[in-house]
C-alpha positions in Angstrom: -16.1 13.0 72.2 -18.4 16.0 72.7 -21.5 16.6 70.6 -20.1 19.8 69.3 -16.8 18.4 68.1 -16.2 19.0 64.5 -18.6 22.0 64.2 -17.1 25.2 63.0 -17.9 28.2 65.1 -18.8 31.3 63.0 -17.7 34.7 64.1 -19.6 37.7 62.6 -17.4 39.7 60.3 -18.5 42.9 62.1 -16.9 41.5 65.3 -13.7 40.8 63.5 -13.5 44.3 62.1 -14.2 45.8 65.5 -11.5 43.7 67.1 -9.0 44.8 64.5 -9.9 48.4 65.0 -9.6 48.0 68.8 -6.0 47.0 68.3 -5.1 48.8 65.1 -6.2 52.4 65.9 -4.1 52.8 69.1 -1.2 51.0 67.4 -1.4 53.4 64.4 -1.6 56.4 66.7 1.4 55.3 68.6 3.4 54.7 65.5 2.4 58.1 64.1 3.6 59.8 67.4 6.8 57.9 67.2 7.4 59.0 63.6 6.8 62.6 64.7 9.3 62.4 67.5 12.0 60.5 65.7 13.9 63.6 64.5 14.2 64.9 68.0 15.5 61.6 69.2 18.3 61.7 66.6 19.2 65.4 67.0 17.2 66.6 64.0 
């Protein structure tokens, strides 16, 4: 067993928010672009 086993590793909340933004912002932009182009895809 290692000396660190059983210890909880804390991640700063700011880092968690930045990670979610890193993924969420491009995803939201892509989703928005899809919604804007959906009418053209279906002959609208």
